[in-house]
N, C-alpha and C positions, 0 to 999 in steps of 0.2 A: 181544207177538205171539201170535196165536191160530193153532193148527195143528190140522187134522183129517186123519185118515188113514182111507181107505176101501178096501174090497176087494169086488169083484163077481166071483163065480165064473162063469167062462165059458171055453170053449175057443176062442172067437173074439175074444179080447182085443185082438190086434193090429189086426184089422179094425175094431173099434169105436173103438179109440184113434185110428186114422187118420180115421175118419168124423167123430168129435167135433172133432178138430183142424181138418180141412178146413171143417167147418161154422162154427166160430168164427173161422176165419182171415179171414172177410169183414168182421169188426168189430174184431178184436183182434190184437195181435202174437202170432204162433204159430210154434213150431218143433217139428218132429216127424220121426220115422223109423218104421220098422216096430215098434220095441220101446220107444220113449219119446217123450214129448211134453211141451210146456210151453205154457200159455196165460196171457198177461198180461192179466188183467181190470183195469178201472180201480182197484179196491180190493183186489185179491188176485192171487195166482199159483196156478195149478193145475198140478201136475206129475203126469204119468201114466206108468205103466210096465206093459208087457204081459208077462205070464209065460205059461207053457204052459196054466195052468188058471184065470187070474184077471187082471182089470184092477185095478191098484193106483193109487189117486189120493191125492195129498197136496195140501191147500189151505192156503196160508199167507197171513195178512192181519193187519193191526193192529186190525181191527174184528171182534169176536165175532159181531155180527149178520150181517156179510157172509159169514162162514163158513157159517152156517145157510142163508142164501139160495143160496149157491153149491152146497152139498151137495144141496139140493133141485133145483137146475137141472141138475147133473151127472146125478143119478138120472133125472130126467124126460127129458133128451135121450138118455141111454144106453138107456132103455127104448124110446124111439121108434125108435132105430136097431136095437135087438135085438128087434123086435116078435115074431119067431118064438119067442123064448124068454123074453119079458118076462112079468111083472116079474122082473128079475134079483135074486138074493139079495145085496143090498148091505149090508155090515157096516161101520159107522163106529166108530172109536175115539172116546173122549171128547175134546172140544175142550179144548186145554190152553193157558192163557196162560203166557207166559214172562216 
């Protein structure tokens, strides 16, 4: 399993989490609240958590290539929703196979 963890510093993390989840709910299975969300993509799961100063994202998949594609997709979509403060400073941890 490949896992990537990312953190985007923003005071609007709850707003962006909800926008991302609503956007993806038209194509994928999604669950979310003001503080947490989960998106089930065909090849991965993205779990999001809103804190006071950041949006935390964990991507889990069996395919390392999918992790890289989803990281790019998350950043691209997040910057689109956060256009007033984009590009957000997104920091990813190393993808780690288990």
